[in-house]
N, C-alpha and C positions, 0 to 999 in steps of 0.2 A: 172819360175816355183816356186811354193811356197816352203818354207823351211819345213822340217819335224819337227813335234812336238818332244820334247825331248823323248828319248826312255826310256823304263822301266828300263834298265840297268844302267842308270845314277845315281849318288849319291843319295841313298835312305836315308831318315831320318825318325825318329819315329814321327808319326802324329796320332791324333785322328780323326776318321771319324765322320762328322756331316751331318745329312740329314735334310734339312729344311722342316717342316711339310706342309707348304702351297704350295711350288713349287715342292718339291721332289728333288731339286738339292742337290748334294753331294759335300761337300768341306772338305778337310782335314785341321785340325788346330793343331798347335803345342800344346803339353800338357801344361796345366797351363795358357793358354791365356784366358782372359775374353771374354765372348760371349754375344752379345746383339742382340736378334732376333726381326726383324721387327721394327726398331726404327723410321722409317718414310716411307712415300709412296715410292715405288720402291726400297727400301733398304731391302733386305731379312736378311742380317747378317752383323754385324761388330764384328770382333774378334781382340783383342789387347793384346800385350805382357803385362806381369805384370808391375805394376807401376814402372816408372823409374824417380826418382827425378832429374836426370841430363838433361832431355829434352824430345824429341819426342818419343812416344811409337809406335813401329812398329805395323802395323795393316793390316788386310785383310777386304775388303768390297765386298760383293756380291750384285749387283744391277740387277733388273729384269725389263725389259721394254717391253711394249706392242707395237709390230710392225705391228699390223693388218692393219694399215693405209697404208702400202705399202713399206717402205724403205727396201732395201736388206742390207746385211752385209756391203758392201762397202759404200753405201750412209749413213747408220746409223753411221758408224765410221767417215766419212768425217764431218758429222754434229757434232759429239763428238769432233773432232779435233778443230773445231771452238769454241765450248763451253769451252773446256779446256783452250784455249788461252785467252778467255774472263774472266773466273772465277778464275784462279789460278795466284797468284802473281809471276812474273818473270818466267812464264812457258817457258820451252825450250824442244822441242821434240828431243830426242837423236836418236831414232830408231823406225821405224814402218814397220812391215812386215806381209805378209799373210803366215800363216803356215797351215799345215794339222794336224788335230786331228782325227786320224783314217781316215774316208772319209769326214770329215767335215772341212771346212775352218775356221780358227781362225785368228783374227787380234791381233797381239802382239805389244804392244807399250811400249817403255821405255822413261821416261821423267823426267825432273827435275823441281822443283818449290821451292819457298821459303815460309815457314810458318812464319807468323809475330811473333809468340811467341817462336818458337824453331829453326828457321834457315832453312838451305837447306834440301830438301826432295827429295829422288829418288822414283819414282813410276814405277811399272811394271804392265801392264794390259793385260788381255786376254779377248777378246770379241767374242762371237759366237751366232748364231741364231739356235733355235730349234722350229720348227713349226712357229708360228707367235710371238714368244717371244725372246727377246734379253737378253743374260746373259753376265755380265761383272764381272770378278774377278779382283780386284785391290789390289796390295800389295804395301805398302808404308813403308819407313824406312828413318831415318836420313841418309843423303848422306854418311857420313863417316863410317856408319855401314853397308852399302849396301853389301860389299864383304862378311860379316859374315852371311848374310841371303840369298844371291842370290841362292845358291843351295837348300835351304829350299823352297823359292818361286817357283823355277822350279819344285820341287817335288810336291808342292801343286797344281800348274797349271796342271801338268801331270795327277793328280788324280781327278781333278774337272770334274763333270758330270752335265750337265744341267738336269733339271727335266721337268715336264709337268705341265702346269697351267690348271685351269678349263676351260679357254677360248680355249686352244688347244684341250682338251678332248672333248668339245662340238662341235668343228669343224670337228671331225672325225666321 
């Protein structure tokens, strides 16, 4: 049985709500974090903590993938597991589970990898499908700082809402 998504009563933090104009997805971002909208294909948003001369800047990335070719949530995420192992240096999957976000299944992934410039990174991902679109929210932080942002990431994930793309709207 899938685990339940974190409840609204868990540690709440002050966050700014951001709605992506192209997809309509809603992501909460810590106040003061830089935002970069649509920096590349399939990336709707990158939000980063203010400049930190000491190393890795914690960040959030929202990706949007067209799944009209058929993969369901589980197949899409199995493909992503393989891709992450290939693309990230010293990638190590710590936990992967299917949770419920209301009545929608969500794959939550906790992993570690090494950034060549700044050292160990912990990332937490939540992936879901809405219509024929896959949404992934990725939160990354220097591993030694993960504990200080884990509750913030959980609150951001709890508030994340997928939007609708033009492709999904045309299909209805």
